[in-house]
Backbone as JSON Lines, residues from 0, in Angstrom:
{"i":0,"aa":"X","n":[-55.25,-66.76,-1.75],"ca":[-54.62,-66.51,-0.09],"c":[-53.04,-66.17,-0.24]}
{"i":1,"aa":"X","n":[-52.43,-67.36,0.07],"ca":[-51.23,-67.41,-0.47],"c":[-50.12,-66.64,-0.94]}
{"i":2,"aa":"X","n":[-51.34,-66.47,-2.06],"ca":[-51.08,-65.7,-4.03],"c":[-51.17,-64.3,-3.16]}
{"i":3,"aa":"X","n":[-52.44,-63.52,-2.8],"ca":[-51.95,-62.19,-2.58],"c":[-50.95,-62.24,-0.85]}
{"i":4,"aa":"X","n":[-50.67,-62.79,-0.75],"ca":[-49.55,-62.79,0.34],"c":[-48.23,-61.98,-0.44]}
{"i":5,"aa":"X","n":[-48.05,-63.34,-1.71],"ca":[-46.97,-63.05,-2.05],"c":[-46.94,-61.47,-3.27]}
{"i":6,"aa":"X","n":[-48.28,-61.74,-3.32],"ca":[-48.41,-59.99,-4.41],"c":[-48.35,-59.37,-3.3]}
{"i":7,"aa":"X","n":[-48.37,-59.6,-2.48],"ca":[-48.26,-57.55,-1.11],"c":[-47.29,-57.71,-0.99]}
{"i":8,"aa":"X","n":[-46.54,-59.05,-0.63],"ca":[-44.68,-58.9,0.02],"c":[-44.22,-57.86,-1.78]}
{"i":9,"aa":"X","n":[-44.19,-58.51,-2.37],"ca":[-43.52,-58.37,-3.22],"c":[-43.73,-56.77,-3.47]}
{"i":10,"aa":"X","n":[-44.84,-56.19,-4.17],"ca":[-45.14,-54.58,-3.52],"c":[-44.44,-53.85,-3.01]}
{"i":11,"aa":"X","n":[-44.45,-54.4,-1.96],"ca":[-44.1,-54.22,-0.08],"c":[-42.42,-53.76,-0.17]}
{"i":12,"aa":"X","n":[-42.08,-54.36,-0.98],"ca":[-40.94,-55.51,-0.55],"c":[-40.18,-53.94,-2.07]}
{"i":13,"aa":"X","n":[-40.46,-53.56,-2.95],"ca":[-40.56,-52.88,-4.47],"c":[-40.66,-51.03,-3.79]}
{"i":14,"aa":"X","n":[-41.61,-51.14,-3.2],"ca":[-42.07,-49.39,-2.86],"c":[-40.73,-49.22,-1.77]}
{"i":15,"aa":"X","n":[-40.63,-50.32,-0.63],"ca":[-39.18,-50.13,0.4],"c":[-38.12,-50.1,-0.09]}
{"i":16,"aa":"X","n":[-37.91,-50.54,-1.08],"ca":[-36.39,-49.92,-1.79],"c":[-36.8,-48.9,-2.44]}
{"i":17,"aa":"X","n":[-37.48,-48.33,-2.85],"ca":[-38.09,-47.56,-3.83],"c":[-37.71,-46.38,-2.92]}
{"i":18,"aa":"X","n":[-37.94,-46.18,-1.8],"ca":[-37.3,-45.31,-0.54],"c":[-36.75,-45.4,-0.53]}
{"i":19,"aa":"X","n":[-35.92,-46.58,-0.58],"ca":[-34.53,-46.17,-0.02],"c":[-33.6,-45.4,-0.81]}
{"i":20,"aa":"X","n":[-33.51,-46.51,-1.95],"ca":[-32.51,-46.02,-3.72],"c":[-33.13,-43.85,-3.35]}
{"i":21,"aa":"X","n":[-34.4,-43.55,-2.81],"ca":[-34.16,-42.38,-3.11],"c":[-34.26,-42.15,-1.86]}
{"i":22,"aa":"X","n":[-34.14,-41.33,-0.7],"ca":[-33.43,-41.06,0.77],"c":[-31.91,-41.87,-0.05]}
{"i":23,"aa":"X","n":[-30.77,-42.38,0.33],"ca":[-29.93,-42.22,-0.21],"c":[-29.36,-41.57,-1.55]}
{"i":24,"aa":"X","n":[-29.71,-41.21,-2.58],"ca":[-29.9,-39.88,-3.28],"c":[-30.02,-39.13,-3.44]}
{"i":25,"aa":"X","n":[-30.71,-38.44,-1.64],"ca":[-30.78,-37.2,-1.49],"c":[-29.73,-37.46,-0.85]}
{"i":26,"aa":"X","n":[-29.32,-38.54,0.18],"ca":[-28.21,-38.41,1.16],"c":[-27.42,-38.05,0.48]}
{"i":27,"aa":"X","n":[-26.78,-38.51,-0.7],"ca":[-25.53,-38.21,-1.46],"c":[-26.07,-37.75,-2.55]}
{"i":28,"aa":"X","n":[-26.57,-36.7,-2.51],"ca":[-26.95,-34.76,-3.08],"c":[-25.8,-34.35,-3.01]}
{"i":29,"aa":"X","n":[-26.67,-34.33,-1.06],"ca":[-25.87,-33.68,0.26],"c":[-24.85,-33.82,0.93]}
{"i":30,"aa":"X","n":[-23.61,-35.08,0.57],"ca":[-22.25,-35.0,0.46],"c":[-22.67,-34.16,-0.69]}
{"i":31,"aa":"X","n":[-22.35,-34.97,-1.89],"ca":[-21.49,-33.73,-2.86],"c":[-21.97,-32.39,-2.39]}
{"i":32,"aa":"X","n":[-22.9,-31.97,-2.36],"ca":[-23.21,-30.71,-1.9],"c":[-22.16,-29.68,-1.17]}
{"i":33,"aa":"X","n":[-21.93,-30.11,0.09],"ca":[-20.67,-29.82,1.06],"c":[-19.63,-30.24,0.74]}
{"i":34,"aa":"X","n":[-19.55,-31.69,0.29],"ca":[-17.81,-31.15,0.06],"c":[-16.81,-30.66,-1.48]}
{"i":35,"aa":"X","n":[-18.13,-29.85,-2.45],"ca":[-18.14,-28.91,-2.52],"c":[-17.43,-27.12,-2.36]}
{"i":36,"aa":"X","n":[-18.62,-27.35,-1.0],"ca":[-18.29,-26.07,-0.29],"c":[-17.02,-26.2,0.27]}
{"i":37,"aa":"X","n":[-16.95,-27.32,0.67],"ca":[-15.09,-27.41,1.42],"c":[-14.06,-27.43,0.73]}
{"i":38,"aa":"X","n":[-15.18,-27.84,-0.59],"ca":[-13.34,-27.68,-1.86],"c":[-13.18,-26.46,-1.85]}
{"i":39,"aa":"X","n":[-14.18,-25.96,-1.81],"ca":[-14.23,-23.51,-2.79],"c":[-13.56,-22.99,-1.12]}
{"i":40,"aa":"X","n":[-14.23,-23.49,0.07],"ca":[-13.39,-22.95,1.19],"c":[-12.02,-23.37,1.49]}
{"i":41,"aa":"X","n":[-11.42,-24.74,1.09],"ca":[-9.77,-24.59,1.31],"c":[-9.08,-24.05,0.69]}
{"i":42,"aa":"X","n":[-10.08,-23.34,-0.58],"ca":[-8.9,-22.84,-1.51],"c":[-8.49,-21.36,-0.98]}
{"i":43,"aa":"X","n":[-10.16,-21.31,-0.15],"ca":[-10.23,-19.43,0.01],"c":[-9.08,-19.33,1.51]}
{"i":44,"aa":"X","n":[-8.82,-20.52,2.15],"ca":[-8.22,-21.24,3.3],"c":[-6.46,-20.93,2.96]}
{"i":45,"aa":"X","n":[-5.97,-21.41,1.45],"ca":[-4.38,-21.87,1.43],"c":[-4.32,-20.35,0.89]}
{"i":46,"aa":"X","n":[-5.1,-19.2,0.16],"ca":[-4.7,-18.78,-0.51],"c":[-4.64,-17.36,0.6]}
{"i":47,"aa":"X","n":[-5.32,-17.38,1.85],"ca":[-5.88,-16.45,3.08],"c":[-4.2,-16.31,3.66]}
{"i":48,"aa":"X","n":[-3.56,-17.87,3.53],"ca":[-2.69,-18.27,4.83],"c":[-1.48,-18.33,4.14]}
{"i":49,"aa":"X","n":[-1.82,-18.67,3.0],"ca":[0.12,-17.77,2.06],"c":[0.19,-16.22,2.03]}
{"i":50,"aa":"X","n":[-1.29,-14.99,1.69],"ca":[-1.11,-13.92,2.05],"c":[-0.74,-14.0,3.26]}
{"i":51,"aa":"X","n":[-1.02,-14.82,3.94],"ca":[-0.55,-14.27,6.15],"c":[0.55,-14.97,5.69]}
{"i":52,"aa":"X","n":[0.94,-15.9,5.46],"ca":[2.08,-15.48,5.86],"c":[3.0,-15.24,4.78]}
{"i":53,"aa":"X","n":[3.04,-14.48,3.21],"ca":[3.53,-14.41,2.74],"c":[4.07,-12.85,3.6]}
{"i":54,"aa":"X","n":[2.79,-11.66,3.88],"ca":[2.81,-10.79,4.6],"c":[3.3,-10.63,5.85]}
{"i":55,"aa":"X","n":[3.22,-11.68,6.82],"ca":[3.85,-11.73,8.19],"c":[5.53,-11.08,8.58]}
{"i":56,"aa":"X","n":[5.65,-12.01,7.3],"ca":[7.45,-12.37,7.92],"c":[7.64,-10.99,8.21]}
{"i":57,"aa":"X","n":[8.6,-10.61,8.68],"ca":[9.87,-9.44,9.05],"c":[10.05,-8.89,8.71]}
{"i":58,"aa":"X","n":[11.25,-10.04,7.73],"ca":[11.63,-9.33,6.18],"c":[10.85,-8.29,5.59]}
{"i":59,"aa":"X","n":[9.42,-9.63,4.56],"ca":[9.15,-8.83,3.76],"c":[8.19,-7.5,4.02]}
{"i":60,"aa":"X","n":[7.47,-7.04,6.32],"ca":[7.79,-6.28,6.57],"c":[8.37,-4.65,6.55]}
{"i":61,"aa":"X","n":[9.13,-5.46,6.73],"ca":[10.24,-4.08,6.57],"c":[10.88,-3.76,4.93]}
{"i":62,"aa":"X","n":[11.1,-4.94,4.28],"ca":[11.13,-4.49,2.49],"c":[9.81,-3.18,1.74]}
{"i":63,"aa":"X","n":[8.51,-3.68,2.37],"ca":[7.37,-2.93,2.54],"c":[7.36,-1.88,2.9]}
{"i":64,"aa":"X","n":[8.45,-1.17,4.43],"ca":[8.13,-0.37,4.89],"c":[8.7,0.27,4.18]}
{"i":65,"aa":"X","n":[10.9,-0.36,3.46],"ca":[10.99,1.01,2.34],"c":[10.99,1.03,1.56]}
{"i":66,"aa":"X","n":[9.87,0.27,0.84],"ca":[10.39,0.06,-0.89],"c":[8.65,1.49,-0.7]}
{"i":67,"aa":"X","n":[8.14,1.56,0.46],"ca":[5.83,1.72,-0.07],"c":[6.32,2.94,0.99]}
{"i":68,"aa":"X","n":[6.95,3.22,2.75],"ca":[6.46,4.55,2.94],"c":[8.06,4.8,3.54]}
{"i":69,"aa":"X","n":[9.29,4.57,3.43],"ca":[10.53,5.27,3.71],"c":[10.22,5.52,5.2]}
{"i":70,"aa":"X","n":[10.29,6.26,5.68],"ca":[11.04,7.57,6.41],"c":[8.96,8.06,7.41]}
{"i":71,"aa":"X","n":[8.03,8.03,6.59],"ca":[6.45,8.46,7.29],"c":[6.62,7.01,8.04]}
{"i":72,"aa":"X","n":[6.5,6.08,8.07],"ca":[6.53,5.33,10.0],"c":[7.75,5.39,11.13]}
{"i":73,"aa":"X","n":[6.41,5.32,12.0],"ca":[7.13,5.94,13.16],"c":[6.59,5.04,14.22]}
{"i":74,"aa":"X","n":[6.97,5.01,15.11],"ca":[7.88,3.81,16.54],"c":[6.1,4.39,17.32]}
{"i":75,"aa":"X","n":[5.98,3.42,17.14],"ca":[4.59,3.8,19.02],"c":[4.52,3.25,19.48]}
{"i":76,"aa":"X","n":[4.79,3.47,20.93],"ca":[4.05,3.04,22.01],"c":[2.36,2.61,22.03]}
{"i":77,"aa":"X","n":[2.68,2.01,22.56],"ca":[1.51,1.23,22.12],"c":[0.55,1.82,23.83]}
{"i":78,"aa":"X","n":[1.31,2.66,24.32],"ca":[-0.12,3.45,25.72],"c":[-0.7,4.19,25.07]}
{"i":79,"aa":"X","n":[-0.2,5.1,24.15],"ca":[-0.03,6.38,23.05],"c":[-1.05,6.23,22.56]}
{"i":80,"aa":"X","n":[-1.87,4.55,21.45],"ca":[-3.03,4.98,21.42],"c":[-4.6,4.92,22.22]}
{"i":81,"aa":"X","n":[-5.42,5.78,21.86],"ca":[-6.5,6.41,22.07],"c":[-7.8,5.16,21.04]}
{"i":82,"aa":"X","n":[-9.17,5.71,21.5],"ca":[-10.28,5.52,20.65],"c":[-9.98,6.43,21.19]}
{"i":83,"aa":"X","n":[-11.51,7.14,19.68],"ca":[-12.16,8.15,19.41],"c":[-13.75,8.31,19.66]}
{"i":84,"aa":"X","n":[-14.82,8.43,19.48],"ca":[-15.96,7.86,20.15],"c":[-17.27,9.52,19.67]}
{"i":85,"aa":"X","n":[-17.22,9.14,18.39],"ca":[-18.35,10.34,17.93],"c":[-19.18,9.79,18.1]}
{"i":86,"aa":"X","n":[-20.86,10.68,18.83],"ca":[-21.77,10.71,18.85],"c":[-22.49,12.28,19.13]}
{"i":87,"aa":"X","n":[-23.27,11.88,18.32],"ca":[-24.32,13.5,17.81],"c":[-23.35,14.84,18.35]}
{"i":88,"aa":"X","n":[-22.46,14.54,17.7],"ca":[-21.41,15.63,17.8],"c":[-20.78,15.94,19.29]}
{"i":89,"aa":"X","n":[-20.42,14.89,20.38],"ca":[-20.09,14.81,21.27],"c":[-19.12,13.92,21.17]}
{"i":90,"aa":"X","n":[-17.5,14.01,21.08],"ca":[-16.44,13.41,20.98],"c":[-15.32,13.04,22.44]}
{"i":91,"aa":"X","n":[-15.85,11.62,22.8],"ca":[-14.66,10.98,23.53],"c":[-14.26,10.24,23.29]}
{"i":92,"aa":"X","n":[-13.0,10.22,24.71],"ca":[-11.83,10.01,24.08],"c":[-10.74,8.91,24.78]}
{"i":93,"aa":"X","n":[-11.27,7.38,24.37],"ca":[-10.43,6.87,25.8],"c":[-9.89,6.04,25.25]}
{"i":94,"aa":"X","n":[-9.2,5.2,26.4],"ca":[-8.13,4.49,26.67],"c":[-7.46,3.06,25.4]}
{"i":95,"aa":"X","n":[-7.14,2.34,25.7],"ca":[-6.62,1.64,25.18],"c":[-6.49,0.72,25.59]}
{"i":96,"aa":"X","n":[-8.0,-0.65,25.93],"ca":[-7.76,-1.36,26.76],"c":[-7.29,-2.64,26.65]}
{"i":97,"aa":"X","n":[-6.81,-4.02,26.98],"ca":[-6.34,-5.41,26.19],"c":[-7.89,-6.44,27.59]}
{"i":98,"aa":"X","n":[-7.01,-6.68,26.74],"ca":[-8.29,-8.29,26.71],"c":[-7.45,-8.79,28.42]}
{"i":99,"aa":"X","n":[-5.98,-8.9,28.16],"ca":[-5.66,-9.21,29.27],"c":[-5.3,-8.26,30.86]}
{"i":100,"aa":"X","n":[-5.84,-7.09,30.47],"ca":[-5.75,-6.24,31.72],"c":[-6.14,-5.55,32.89]}
C-alpha cells in the first residue's frame, strides 16, 4: 500500500512538473512575441518622431516654402476655410467648426 502511494505521488509530481513547464514555456513565448512587437513599434515611433521634429520646426517649414513653393503659398484666415460635401450631384458648403467653440 505504501509502495502504491509513493509511486502515485511520484507520477503526480512528474505530471505536475510537466504541466508547469509547458505553461511557463507558453508564457515565455508570448512575452517574446510582445517584446518583438514593442521593438517594431518603438522603431516606427522613433522614425515618426524624428520626421515630426524635423518637419515641424518653423525654420525648416520656411525653408521648404521658399525652396519648393516660392510665392505660391498665401496666408489665409482660418475663418475663410469651408467644408464641401458632395452627395448625389448636390453640393453643400459648411463652415469649418472647431471643438472649443
